[in-house]
C-alpha positions in Angstrom: 0.8 35.9 18.6 -0.4 35.0 15.1 -2.6 38.1 14.8 0.1 40.3 16.1 2.6 39.0 13.5 0.5 39.0 10.5 -2.6 41.2 11.1 -1.2 44.2 13.1 -3.0 43.3 16.3 -1.6 45.7 18.9 0.9 44.2 21.4 -0.4 44.6 24.9 2.0 44.9 27.8 -0.6 43.9 30.5 -3.2 41.2 30.6 -5.9 43.7 31.7 -5.3 45.7 28.4 -5.9 42.5 26.4 -9.1 41.8 28.2 -10.4 45.3 27.4 -9.6 44.8 23.7 -11.8 41.8 23.0 -13.6 43.6 20.1 -10.2 44.4 18.4 -9.2 40.7 18.6 -12.6 39.6 17.2 -12.2 42.1 14.3 -8.7 40.8 13.5 -9.9 37.2 13.7 -12.6 38.1 11.2 -10.0 39.8 8.9 -7.9 36.7 9.0 -10.8 34.4 8.4 -12.0 36.5 5.4 -8.5 36.4 3.9 -8.3 32.6 4.0 -12.0 32.1 2.9 -13.1 30.6 6.3 -16.4 31.0 7.9 -16.3 34.5 9.4 -17.2 34.0 13.1 -14.6 36.1 14.9 -13.9 33.0 17.1 -10.8 30.9 17.2 -12.5 27.7 16.1 -10.7 24.6 15.0 -10.5 25.4 11.3 -9.1 28.8 12.1 -6.5 27.3 14.4 -5.6 24.7 11.8 -4.7 27.5 9.3 -2.7 29.3 12.1 -0.6 26.1 12.7 0.5 25.7 9.1 4.1 26.6 8.1 4.1 30.0 6.3 5.9 33.1 5.2 6.7 35.7 7.8 5.3 38.7 5.8 1.9 40.0 7.0 -1.2 39.3 4.8 -3.3 41.6 2.6 -5.5 40.5 -0.4 -5.6 39.2 -4.0 -2.3 39.9 -5.8 -2.0 43.0 -3.7 1.0 45.4 -3.9 2.7 46.1 -0.7 1.2 49.2 1.0 2.9 52.3 -0.3 3.5 50.6 -3.7 7.2 50.2 -3.3 9.1 49.1 -6.4 12.6 49.0 -7.9 13.4 52.0 -10.1 15.7 49.9 -12.3 14.9 46.6 -14.0 18.4 45.1 -13.9 18.7 43.8 -10.3 21.6 42.1 -8.5 21.6 39.5 -5.8 24.2 38.2 -3.4 24.2 34.9 -1.4 25.8 35.7 1.9 25.8 32.2 3.3 24.4 28.7 2.6 22.4 26.0 4.3 24.3 22.8 5.1 21.2 20.8 4.0 22.1 21.3 0.3 25.3 21.8 -1.7 26.3 25.3 -2.7 25.6 24.4 -6.3 22.1 23.1 -5.4 21.3 26.3 -3.5 22.5 28.5 -6.4 20.4 26.5 -8.9 17.3 26.8 -6.8 17.6 30.5 -6.3 18.4 31.2 -10.0 15.4 29.2 -11.0 13.2 31.1 -8.6 14.3 34.5 -10.0 13.6 33.2 -13.6 9.9 32.7 -12.7 9.6 36.5 -12.3 12.0 37.6 -15.1 10.1 35.4 -17.6 6.8 37.4 -17.1 8.2 40.9 -16.5 10.9 43.2 -17.8 13.1 42.4 -14.8 16.6 40.8 -15.0 18.6 39.3 -12.2 22.4 38.9 -11.9 24.3 37.1 -9.2 27.2 39.2 -7.8 29.9 38.6 -5.2 30.3 42.4 -4.5 29.5 43.6 -1.0 26.5 45.7 -2.2 23.6 44.0 -4.0 19.9 44.9 -4.4 18.8 41.6 -2.9 20.9 40.0 -0.2 20.1 36.4 0.7 21.0 34.7 4.0 20.2 31.7 6.1 19.7 32.9 9.7 18.0 31.7 12.9 16.3 33.0 16.0 16.7 36.7 16.7 19.0 37.9 13.9 18.8 41.7 14.3 16.0 42.7 11.9 13.2 42.9 14.4 11.6 39.8 12.8 13.0 36.8 14.7 12.5 33.2 13.5 10.6 30.7 15.7 12.4 27.4 15.1 11.4 24.5 12.9 8.0 24.2 11.2 6.8 27.7 11.8 7.9 30.9 9.9 10.0 29.6 7.0 11.4 32.8 5.7 10.7 36.5 5.3 11.6 39.3 2.9 11.6 43.1 2.8 10.0 45.4 0.3 12.1 47.2 -2.3 14.3 50.0 -1.0 17.7 50.9 0.3 19.5 49.1 3.1 17.6 46.0 4.2 15.1 46.6 1.4 14.7 43.6 -0.9 16.7 41.3 1.4 15.5 37.7 2.0 16.2 35.6 5.1 15.5 31.9 5.4 15.2 30.2 8.7 18.4 28.1 9.1 16.6 25.7 11.6 14.3 24.4 8.8 15.4 21.5 6.7 15.8 22.7 3.1 15.5 20.3 0.2 15.1 20.1 -3.6 12.3 17.5 -3.4 8.9 17.1 -1.7 10.5 16.3 1.7 10.4 19.0 4.3 10.6 22.4 2.6 11.6 22.9 -1.0 14.0 25.9 -1.3 13.0 26.8 -4.8 9.3 27.3 -3.9 9.9 29.2 -0.7 12.6 31.4 -2.5 10.3 32.2 -5.4 7.6 33.3 -2.9 10.0 35.5 -0.9 11.4 37.1 -4.1 7.8 38.2 -4.9 7.9 40.2 -1.6 11.4 41.6 -2.6 9.9 42.9 -5.8 6.9 44.6 -4.1 4.2 42.0 -3.9 2.1 41.3 -0.8 0.3 38.1 0.0 -2.6 36.9 -2.1 -5.7 35.3 -0.8 -5.9 33.1 -4.0 -4.9 29.6 -2.6 -3.5 28.7 -5.9 -1.1 31.6 -6.1 2.6 31.5 -5.4 2.1 34.5 -3.1 -0.5 32.7 -0.9 1.0 32.8 2.6 0.9 29.1 3.6 3.5 26.7 2.2 2.4 23.9 -0.2 4.6 21.7 -2.3 4.4 21.7 -6.1 6.6 19.7 -8.5 9.5 22.1 -9.3 10.3 20.6 -12.7 6.9 21.5 -14.1 6.1 24.5 -12.0 4.7 27.5 -13.9 3.9 30.9 -12.3 0.1 31.2 -11.7 -1.9 33.9 -13.5 -2.7 35.7 -10.2 1.0 36.2 -9.6 1.6 37.3 -13.2 -1.1 39.9 -12.9 0.4 41.2 -9.7 4.0 41.6 -10.9 2.9 43.1 -14.2 0.8 45.6 -12.3 4.0 46.9 -10.8 6.6 46.6 -13.6 4.6 46.1 -16.7 4.4 43.3 -19.2 7.3 41.1 -20.4 9.4 42.2 -23.3 8.4 39.0 -25.1 6.2 39.5 -28.2 3.8 36.9 -26.9 2.9 37.5 -23.3 3.2 34.4 -21.1 0.2 33.1 -19.2 -0.1 30.9 -16.2 -2.6 28.5 -14.7 -5.6 29.9 -12.9 -7.1 28.6 -9.7 -10.5 26.8 -10.3 -13.5 28.5 -8.8 -16.1 26.4 -7.0 -19.0 28.5 -8.3 -17.8 28.5 -12.0 -20.9 27.3 -13.9 -18.5 25.6 -16.4 -16.6 23.7 -13.7 -15.8 20.0 -14.3 -14.1 17.5 -12.1 -11.3 15.1 -12.8 -12.3 12.6 -10.0 -14.4 12.4 -6.9 -14.2 10.1 -3.9 -15.5 9.9 -0.3 -13.0 9.8 2.6 -14.2 9.0 6.1 -17.4 11.0 5.7 -15.9 13.8 3.6 -16.1 14.2 -0.1 -13.0 15.1 -2.1 -13.4 16.8 -5.5 -10.2 16.7 -7.6 -9.3 19.2 -10.3 -5.8 19.6 -11.8 -3.4 20.1 -8.9 -6.2 21.0 -6.4 -9.0 19.3 -4.5 -12.0 20.6 -2.6 -12.9 19.1 0.8 -16.6 19.0 1.6 -17.3 18.1 5.2 -20.9 16.7 5.8 -21.5 19.2 8.7 -19.8 22.3 7.4 -21.2 24.7 4.7 -17.8 25.9 3.6 -15.8 24.0 1.0 -12.1 24.1 1.4 -9.7 24.3 -1.6 -6.2 22.7 -1.2 -3.3 21.6 -3.2 -3.1 17.9 -3.6 0.5 18.1 -2.7 -0.3 19.7 0.7 -1.8 16.4 1.8 0.1 13.9 -0.4 3.4 15.6 -1.5 4.5 12.7 -3.7 1.2 12.1 -5.4 0.7 13.2 -9.0 -1.6 16.0 -10.2 -4.4 15.5 -12.7 -5.9 12.4 -11.0 -8.4 10.8 -13.3 -10.4 8.5 -11.0 -10.7 7.7 -7.3 -12.8 5.6 -5.0 -13.0 4.7 -1.3 -12.7 1.1 -0.1 -14.6 1.3 3.2 -13.6 -2.1 4.5 -9.9 -1.4 4.1 -10.2 2.2 5.1 -8.2 3.2 1.9 -8.9 5.4 -1.1 -7.5 4.4 -4.5 -6.6 7.0 -7.0 -5.8 6.5 -10.7 -3.8 8.3 -13.4 -3.0 6.7 -16.7 -2.2 3.0 -16.2 -1.1 3.4 -12.6 -2.9 3.6 -9.2 -2.0 4.5 -5.6 -3.5 3.5 -2.3 -3.9 6.2 0.3 -4.5 5.6 4.0 -5.7 9.0 5.3 -2.9 11.3 4.3 -0.3 8.6 3.8 0.5 6.8 0.5 0.8 3.1 1.1 4.2 1.4 0.4 4.6 -0.4 -2.9 2.7 2.0 -4.9 2.1 3.0 -7.7 1.0 -0.2 -9.3 -0.2 -1.1 -12.8 -4.0 -1.3 -13.3 -3.4 -4.7 -14.9 -3.4 -6.0 -11.3 -7.2 -5.5 -11.3 -7.5 -7.7 -14.4 -7.8 -5.0 -17.1 -6.6 -6.1 -20.6 -3.6 -4.2 -22.1 -6.1 -2.2 -24.3 -7.3 -0.3 -21.1 -4.7 2.4 -20.4 -6.7 4.8 -18.2 -9.8 4.8 -15.9 -12.4 7.6 -16.3 -14.2 7.1 -13.0 -14.6 4.5 -10.2 -16.9 3.9 -7.3 -17.2 1.0 -4.7 -20.6 -0.3 -3.6 -21.6 -3.4 -1.7 -18.3 -5.3 -2.2 -18.2 -4.4 -5.9 -16.1 -1.7 -7.6 -17.4 -0.2 -10.8 -14.8 1.1 -13.3 -15.9 3.4 -16.1 -13.9 3.5 -19.3 -15.2 5.4 -22.3 -18.8 4.2 -22.8 -18.4 0.9 -20.9 -17.9 -0.2 -17.3 -16.3 -3.1 -15.6 -17.2 -4.6 -12.3 -14.6 -5.9 -9.8 -15.3 -8.3 -7.0 -13.5 -7.0 -3.9 -13.7 -10.4 -2.1 -12.3 -12.6 -4.8 -10.1 -9.8 -6.1 -11.0 -10.4 -9.7 -13.0 -8.9 -12.5 -16.5 -10.4 -12.8 -17.4 -12.3 -15.9 -19.6 -10.7 -18.6 -17.9 -7.4 -18.4 -17.3 -4.8 -19.8 -20.9 -3.7 -20.4 -22.4 -0.6 -21.9 -22.9 2.2 -19.4 -26.2 3.1 -21.0 -27.6 -0.4 -20.9 -27.1 -0.8 -17.1 -27.5 2.9 -16.0 -30.3 4.1 -18.1 -30.2 7.9 -18.7 -26.4 8.0 -18.5 -25.7 8.4 -22.2 -22.3 10.3 -22.2 -18.8 9.6 -20.9 -18.5 9.7 -17.1 -15.9 12.1 -15.7 -16.4 11.2 -12.0 -18.8 9.3 -9.8 -19.4 8.7 -6.1 -22.1 7.2 -3.9 -24.4 9.3 -1.7 -27.2 7.5 0.2 -28.9 5.2 -2.3 -27.7 7.1 -5.4 -24.7 7.0 -7.7 -23.9 10.7 -8.6 -22.5 10.7 -12.2 -20.6 13.8 -13.3 -20.3 14.5 -17.0 -19.0 17.9 -18.1 -20.6 20.6 -15.9 -23.7 18.4 -15.2 -24.3 15.6 -12.8 -27.0 12.8 -12.7 -28.4 11.1 -9.7 -29.0 7.4 -10.4 -31.4 5.5 -8.1 -29.6 2.3 -6.9 -32.7 0.9 -5.3 -34.5 0.9 -8.7 -31.4 -0.6 -10.2 -31.3 -3.5 -7.7 -35.0 -4.3 -8.4 -34.3 -4.3 -12.2 -31.2 -6.5 -11.7 -33.2 -9.0 -9.5 -35.8 -9.3 -12.2 -33.2 -9.8 -14.9 -31.5 -12.5 -12.8 -34.8 -14.3 -12.2 -35.5 -14.3 -16.0 -32.0 -15.6 -16.7 -32.5 -18.4 -14.2 -35.8 -19.4 -15.6 -34.5 -19.6 -19.1 -31.4 -21.6 -18.0 -33.4 -24.1 -15.9 -36.0 -24.5 -18.7 -33.3 -25.2 -21.3 -30.9 -27.5 -19.3 -32.9 -28.9 -16.4 -36.4 -29.4 -17.8 -38.1 -26.8 -15.5 -40.9 -26.3 -18.0 -42.3 -23.1 -16.4 -43.4 -20.6 -19.0 -44.0 -16.9 -18.6 -43.1 -14.8 -15.6 -44.0 -17.3 -12.9 -40.6 -18.2 -11.4 -41.2 -16.5 -8.2 -44.7 -17.7 -7.5 -44.8 -19.7 -4.3 -46.5 -22.7 -5.9 -43.4 -23.2 -8.0 -40.8 -22.7 -5.3 -40.3 -26.4 -4.4 -39.8 -27.3 -8.1 -37.4 -24.4 -8.6 -35.4 -25.1 -5.5 -35.1 -28.8 -6.6 -33.8 -27.8 -10.0 -31.4 -25.3 -8.6 -30.0 -27.9 -6.2 -29.6 -30.3 -9.1 -27.7 -27.7 -11.1 -25.5 -26.8 -8.1 -24.6 -30.4 -7.4 -23.6 -30.9 -11.0 -21.3 -27.9 -11.0 -19.8 -28.7 -7.6 -21.3 -25.6 -5.9 -22.6 -25.5 -2.4 -26.0 -27.0 -2.6 -28.5 -24.5 -1.2 -31.4 -24.4 -3.6 -31.0 -20.6 -3.6 -30.1 -18.4 -6.5 -26.9 -17.1 -5.0 -24.1 -15.2 -6.7 -22.0 -18.3 -7.5 -25.0 -20.0 -9.1 -25.8 -17.0 -11.2 -22.2 -16.8 -12.4 -22.4 -20.4 -13.6 -25.7 -19.6 -15.4 -24.1 -16.6 -17.1 -21.2 -18.6 -18.4 -21.1 -18.9 -22.2 -22.0 -22.6 -22.5 -23.9 -23.1 -25.7 -22.0 -24.2 -28.8 -22.0 -21.5 -31.5 -20.3 -21.0 -34.8 -18.0 -18.5 -36.5 -19.3 -16.5 -39.4 -15.9 -16.9 -41.1 -16.8 -20.5 -42.2 -19.9 -22.5 -43.2 -21.4 -24.6 -40.4 -20.5 -27.8 -42.1 -16.9 -26.7 -42.4 -16.8 -25.8 -38.7 -18.4 -29.2 -37.8 -15.8 -31.0 -40.0 -12.9 -29.1 -38.5 -14.0 -29.9 -34.9 -14.6 -33.5 -35.7 -11.2 -33.9 -37.3 -9.6 -32.1 -34.3 -11.1 -34.7 -32.0 -10.3 -37.7 -34.2 -6.6 -37.1 -34.1 -6.8 -38.0 -30.4 -9.3 -40.8 -30.6 -7.1 -42.6 -33.1 -4.3 -43.1 -30.6 -6.4 -43.5 -27.4 -9.5 -45.5 -26.2 -11.4 -42.2 -26.2 -14.7 -41.8 -28.2 -16.2 -38.4 -28.9 -19.9 -37.9 -29.7 -21.6 -34.6 -30.7 -24.8 -33.7 -28.9 -27.1 -30.8 -29.9 -28.5 -29.8 -26.5 -27.7 -30.0 -22.8 -24.4 -29.9 -21.1 -21.5 -31.8 -22.8 -18.1 -32.8 -21.4 -16.5 -30.4 -23.9 -18.4 -27.2 -24.7 -17.1 -25.3 -27.7 -17.7 -21.6 -28.3 -16.4 -18.7 -30.4 -16.0 -15.7 -28.1 -14.3 -12.3 -27.9 -12.4 -10.3 -25.3 -13.8 -10.8 -21.8 -16.5 -13.5 -22.1 -18.8 -14.5 -19.3 -17.5 -16.4 -16.3 -14.4 -17.5 -18.1 -11.3 -16.4 -16.0 -9.3 -15.9 -19.2 -9.9 -13.3 -21.9 -9.0 -12.8 -25.5 -6.8 -9.9 -26.8 -8.1 -9.2 -30.3 -6.6 -10.3 -33.7 -3.2 -12.0 -34.0 -2.8 -12.7 -30.3 -4.2 -15.6 -28.3 -6.1 -17.8 -30.7 -7.9 -20.1 -28.3 -7.8 -21.6 -24.8 -9.1 -24.7 -23.2 -9.5 -26.0 -19.7 -8.3 -29.4 -18.3 -10.8 -32.1 -17.5 -13.1 -31.4 -14.6 -16.4 -29.9 -13.5 -17.7 -26.6 -14.6 -15.4 -25.1 -17.2 -13.4 -28.3 -17.3 -12.7 -29.5 -20.8 -14.3 -26.5 -22.4 -12.7 -24.8 -25.5 -13.1 -21.2 -26.6 -11.8 -19.7 -29.9 -11.2 -16.0 -30.4 -13.9 -14.8 -32.8 -11.7 -11.7 -33.7 -9.4 -14.1 -35.6 -9.9 -15.0 -39.2 -10.8 -18.8 -39.2 -10.4 -20.9 -42.3 -10.3 -24.5 -43.5 -7.1 -23.9 -45.4 -3.9 -21.8 -44.8 -5.3 -18.4 -45.6 -5.9 -17.3 -42.0 -5.8 -19.6 -39.0 -6.7 -23.1 -39.7 -9.5 -24.1 -37.4 -8.7 -27.8 -37.5 -5.1 -27.3 -36.3 -6.0 -24.9 -33.5 -8.9 -27.0 -32.4 -6.7 -30.2 -32.3 -4.2 -28.3 -30.1 -6.8 -27.0 -27.7 -8.5 -30.4 -27.5 -5.2 -31.7 -26.2 -5.6 -29.3 -23.3 -9.2 -30.4 -22.8 -7.9 -34.0 -22.4 -5.2 -33.0 -19.9 -2.1 -32.2 -21.9 -0.1 -29.1 -21.3 2.4 -27.4 -23.6 5.6 -29.1 -24.8 8.9 -27.6 -25.8 9.1 -30.0 -28.7 8.7 -27.7 -31.7 7.5 -30.5 -33.9 4.6 -31.4 -31.6 1.0 -30.2 -32.0 1.1 -29.2 -28.3 3.9 -26.7 -28.9 2.3 -23.4 -27.8 3.0 -21.3 -31.0 0.8 -21.7 -34.0 2.5 -23.3 -37.1 0.6 -23.6 -40.4 0.7 -27.2 -41.6 -0.9 -29.1 -44.4 -4.3 -30.0 -42.9 -4.4 -33.2 -44.9 -1.3 -34.5 -43.1 -1.4 -36.2 -39.7 -0.6 -33.5 -37.2 0.4 -35.5 -34.1 4.1 -36.1 -33.3 5.5 -38.9 -31.3 5.7 -36.5 -28.4 2.0 -35.8 -28.5 1.2 -39.5 -28.8 3.4 -40.4 -25.8 1.8 -37.6 -23.8 -1.9 -38.5 -24.4 -1.2 -42.3 -24.0 0.5 -41.6 -20.7 -2.9 -40.4 -19.5 -5.4 -42.6 -21.3 -3.4 -45.5 -22.6 -3.3 -47.0 -26.1 -6.3 -47.6 -28.3 -7.8 -51.2 -28.2 -5.9 -53.9 -30.2 -2.9 -51.7 -30.4 0.5 -53.4 -29.6 1.9 -52.3 -26.3 4.3 -49.3 -26.6 7.1 -48.3 -24.3 5.7 -46.8 -21.1 5.6 -43.0 -21.2 5.8 -40.6 -18.3 3.4 -41.5 -15.5 0.8 -39.3 -14.0 1.0 -39.3 -10.2 -1.7 -41.2 -8.5 -3.4 -39.8 -5.4 -3.5 -43.1 -3.5 0.0 -44.3 -4.4 1.4 -45.4 -1.0 4.8 -44.0 -1.9 3.4 -40.6 -3.1 5.6 -37.6 -2.4 5.0 -33.9 -2.9 7.2 -31.2 -4.4 5.4 -28.4 -2.5 2.1 -27.6 -0.7 0.4 -24.3 0.0 -3.0 -23.1 1.2 -5.0 -20.8 -1.2 -7.9 -19.1 0.5 -10.1 -22.0 1.6 -8.2 -24.6 -0.5 -5.0 -26.6 -0.1 -2.9 -27.3 -3.2 -0.5 -30.2 -3.4 2.1 -29.8 -6.2 3.7 -32.8 -8.0 5.6 -32.5 -11.3 3.4 -30.6 -13.7 0.2 -31.4 -11.8 -1.5 -30.3 -8.6 -4.3 -31.7 -6.4 -6.9 -29.3 -4.9 -8.9 -30.0 -1.8 -11.4 -27.8 0.0 -11.6 -27.6 3.8 -15.3 -28.6 3.9 -15.6 -30.8 0.9 -14.2 -34.4 0.5 -13.7 -34.3 -3.3 -10.2 -34.0 -4.6 -9.5 -32.2 -7.9 -6.5 -33.1 -10.1 -5.3 -30.4 -12.5 -2.4 -29.3 -14.6 -0.4 -26.4 -13.0 -0.4 -24.8 -16.5 -4.2 -24.8 -16.6 -4.2 -22.2 -13.8 -0.8 -20.5 -14.4 0.5 -21.2 -17.8 3.8 -19.3 -17.2 4.7 -21.3 -14.1 7.3 -24.1 -14.4 6.7 -27.7 -13.5 8.5 -29.2 -10.5 7.8 -26.4 -8.1 10.0 -26.8 -5.0 8.3 -24.6 -2.3 5.2 -22.5 -2.0 3.2 -20.6 0.7 0.3 -18.2 1.0 1.1 -14.9 2.6 -1.4 -12.8 4.7 -2.0 -10.5 1.7 -3.9 -13.1 -0.2 -0.9 -13.9 -2.5 1.0 -17.1 -3.1 4.8 -17.2 -3.5 6.2 -20.3 -5.4 9.8 -21.2 -5.6 12.0 -23.1 -8.0 15.8 -23.1 -7.8 16.9 -19.5 -7.4 13.7 -17.9 -8.7 10.3 -17.1 -7.2 6.9 -16.0 -8.6 4.1 -14.1 -6.9 0.5 -15.1 -7.7 -2.7 -13.3 -7.0 -5.7 -15.5 -7.7 -5.1 -17.0 -11.1 -2.7 -14.4 -12.3 1.1 -14.3 -12.0 2.0 -10.7 -11.2 4.1 -8.7 -13.7 7.9 -8.6 -13.5 8.2 -12.1 -12.1 10.2 -14.4 -11.6 12.6 -12.6 -9.4 15.7 -13.9 -7.6 15.3 -15.3 -4.2 18.4 -13.3 -3.2 16.3 -10.1 -3.1 14.6 -11.6 -0.1 17.9 -11.7 1.8 19.2 -15.2 1.1 23.0 -15.4 0.7 24.4 -16.4 -2.7 25.2 -19.9 -1.5 21.5 -20.6 -1.2 20.4 -22.1 -4.5 16.9 -23.3 -3.7 14.2 -23.4 -1.1 13.1 -26.8 0.2 9.8 -25.8 1.8 8.1 -22.7 3.2 5.1 -22.1 5.5 3.5 -19.0 6.9 2.2 -19.0 10.5 -1.1 -17.1 10.4 -0.9 -16.5 14.2 2.6 -15.0 14.5 2.7 -13.7 10.9 6.2 -15.3 10.5 7.2 -17.3 7.5 9.5 -20.3 8.0 11.8 -21.1 5.1 13.6 -24.4 5.3 17.0 -23.3 4.1 18.9 -20.6 5.8 19.3 -17.8 8.0 16.9 -15.5 10.0 16.3 -11.9 9.2 13.7 -9.3 10.1 11.7 -8.2 7.1 11.3 -4.7 8.5 15.0 -3.9 9.0 16.4 -6.3 6.5 19.1 -7.3 9.0 20.3 -10.7 10.1 19.5 -11.6 13.7 22.3 -13.0 15.8 22.0 -16.6 16.9 20.0 -17.8 13.9 19.2 -20.2 12.5 18.6 -22.4 15.5 18.7 -26.1 15.1 15.6 -27.4 13.5 15.1 -29.9 16.3 14.9 -26.9 18.7 12.0 -25.4 16.8 10.3 -28.5 15.5 11.5 -31.6 17.4 10.5 -34.8 15.8 10.0 -33.8 12.2 13.3 -35.0 10.9 16.2 -33.7 9.0 14.6 -32.7 5.7 11.3 -31.3 4.7 9.8 -31.6 1.2 6.7 -29.5 1.8 4.8 -27.8 4.6 1.5 -26.0 5.3 -0.6 -24.9 8.3 -4.2 -26.0 9.0 -6.4 -25.4 12.1 -3.4 -24.4 14.2 -1.2 -27.4 13.3 1.8 -27.5 11.0 2.0 -30.4 8.6 5.6 -31.3 7.5 6.1 -33.8 4.6 9.2 -35.9 4.1 9.1 -38.6 1.4 5.9 -40.6 1.9 5.3 -39.5 5.5 3.8 -36.4 7.0 4.2 -35.1 10.6 1.4 -33.3 12.3 3.1 -30.8 14.6 1.5 -28.8 17.5 3.4 -25.5 17.7 2.0 -24.8 21.2 3.0 -28.1 22.7 6.1 -28.2 20.5 5.7 -31.9 19.7 4.6 -34.2 16.9 1.1 -35.4 17.5 0.7 -37.8 14.6 2.7 -39.4 11.8 0.7 -40.4 8.7 1.0 -41.2 5.0 1.2 -38.2 2.8 -2.0 -39.0 1.0 -4.3 -39.2 4.0 -5.7 -35.8 2.8 -7.0 -37.7 -0.3 -9.0 -40.2 1.8 -6.3 -42.8 1.2 -5.8 -43.6 4.9 -3.2 -46.2 6.1 -2.0 -46.4 9.6 1.6 -45.8 10.1 3.7 -46.5 13.2 7.3 -45.6 13.0 9.9 -43.5 14.6 13.0 -41.9 13.2 16.4 -40.9 14.5 17.2 -37.4 13.3 20.6 -35.7 13.7 21.9 -32.5 12.2 25.4 -31.7 11.4 26.4 -28.1 11.4 29.3 -25.8 10.6 29.9 -22.2 11.3 29.4 -19.9 8.3 30.1 -16.2 8.2 28.1 -13.9 6.0 29.0 -10.2 6.1 29.2 -9.1 9.7 26.8 -11.8 11.0 27.8 -15.2 12.3 25.3 -17.9 11.4 24.9 -21.7 11.8 24.5 -23.5 8.5 22.9 -27.0 8.6 24.1 -29.1 5.7 20.9 -31.2 5.5 18.3 -28.6 6.5 18.2 -24.9 7.2 15.4 -22.9 8.7 14.8 -19.2 7.9 12.2 -17.2 9.7 11.1 -13.7 8.9 8.4 -11.4 10.1 5.8 -10.2 7.5 4.1 -7.5 9.6 5.5 -4.8 7.4 6.6 -4.4 3.8 10.2 -4.3 2.5 11.3 -1.3 0.4 12.5 -3.5 -2.4 10.3 -6.5 -1.8 6.6 -5.5 -1.5 3.6 -7.8 -1.7 2.2 -5.5 -4.5 
């Protein structure tokens, strides 16, 4: 049927005639395969049938910008057109705009002019028809032949018919009327089909963005071959289709996709199948209609079965030929600083993703979903021989193939791994020699006679930093070793002036507390001080250049705990000319001792830098109250009014504001602090919330971890979304976008059931996250879902199949399968503060009917329960 319509295969009345004409069919198949650039086999193989199934124009095919046989053309250059009827899919104005714009494509590059008329007679008559409509060219229903047109001439000559059974749009959905009309008008003017896949006159439909569409050069050449050039003094030109065998060819981006290789160029991409010799050229829009052209970088995430593509500061996730919901997103989600506004190339390898930007590259850890410390690095230093900027990269076997201009370079990853291993061993030897008295000189670290000593020192180091003690040089151990730990100095000031400023910065705190500070010249100190720039080592925070973040410090604890880093890009002074080192250091040391920021603008711990006279005492009463609430007053100091207390883990009356899991941790929130425990470790860490998420408020009221490795935290009518140690952009947002009615002013608690993928909110109604509709009959009574847990819940989380509900100083261990409470305990039993508790409670719930919109709900005055499914993603509430 296809060959009869488009390649003049004779129609046979009887089956016996068809059997005797096999050679004719083979020749027509070869003709069709040659036109589309397929392997010429004369057989209806899968790639040939795939082309035949695609929506297309109803005019037969010929060759490159070919003129219709017989060279028909209009004798006049001023042509009229009439719209006989309209499609109901678009308004009349939208149809007229699309057709007028389509005619302008041709008039811009030729001497032709087109005028709409309402007269009976017109050169080109346009109609929307269906099925057999009396022109011997019947339509075949949706998703087949979209339209057809007739060559110039009297009567039906020049007329254009669109299949009324297709869905016509002005966007990328279904079939864009402007693009199909522009193609058919080419036939009305005398052009046949072109075999150039980038040409408008190519027979198969492919979407291109109408607002930026320009007539390709192949079509310009064709129309000017019939009617001559445009009357414009400067002849317009159009885009050309890239040629695979062009020796000057460059690529915008390359990625693998399920065994294929995709090479992106402008609005096109080539598909290279591993078992086929032919390379197929397609429009990007043919596979991903809403994706942008000019992709700059791309890589495949094999574990997620996704490819990620980048343009500018945005990126998209593609699952096969579908764009994932919630995209595009900003590349800042990966951890790039604001100075990075585009990615040149990207490739994923062994759980790490390499991003190439100018002459540097970054490395992203796919498991922790964060940038690795110590990056960016020079491309040339890690990939020797790659001296120029990288346009594209992908992995094949044990090689990275780097593309730069018209050349590509094969980089041997096996050699790189060996070099990286040797570098890591040298780093470990130097580190253990310096800080753990290893005392092995030269390149002898890997010798078997030294293994027991080495393993012992590594275990000692791992125990100190709270790592899993293995004695092996694993990735976590290496990251600690690569952390910038050694005190260094800024060249802006003399060493003596730096020492004096640091000493004074510590003294302001020692004068009002029992704390004593001693400087050491080697080894690991409680507070390590360094001047660093941009991304620096293992530190999860980075600097942003001059006049931005001046310094940062970490709260007391192991590892980075207490450490203070100053931005070397700033101008440090001992007076008021630049940034006074003493004032900034004193502020950061407040963080090192456990203080967070205050909103008292007279306090040293106010977040913004204020230039003060360094000779004056910088602490305000607010600072003094804060530090003494942690460490008390200095010896022999008269007692002062008691300041705000720090929560104590073993307080028998301890209550929590919120609790959530975070990967393999559980976080307990209280005021401006949090406790962290690990499933397999008994130690409890006590931190300031602001040390992890400076922009989060204190007194969080609810929190939970969703299945997409993100935490949602709630306070009053706002919520924040956290990924790792970064609060995502554009937060906080209102809880009402999640579907809560306006009367809900805060969330008491929340917990996500990992098994059912439902989230329980202790406040309101029930809705389905997919349909965003309320479900009748909800919320049920809490005692129906969780009998025995009481009327109110302060916090909740799930662990090893059990729910733990917290109310005041009690917690209820609840078995969701048995639907009963299995234990009642003190809240702080998680902190090894066990105390038996035997009590029972009488719980009742008062209720009243509440109407919201068209849905009747039960509203519990004391406690409400909302459940929603998180299997899919909301249109206006995505997990990003």
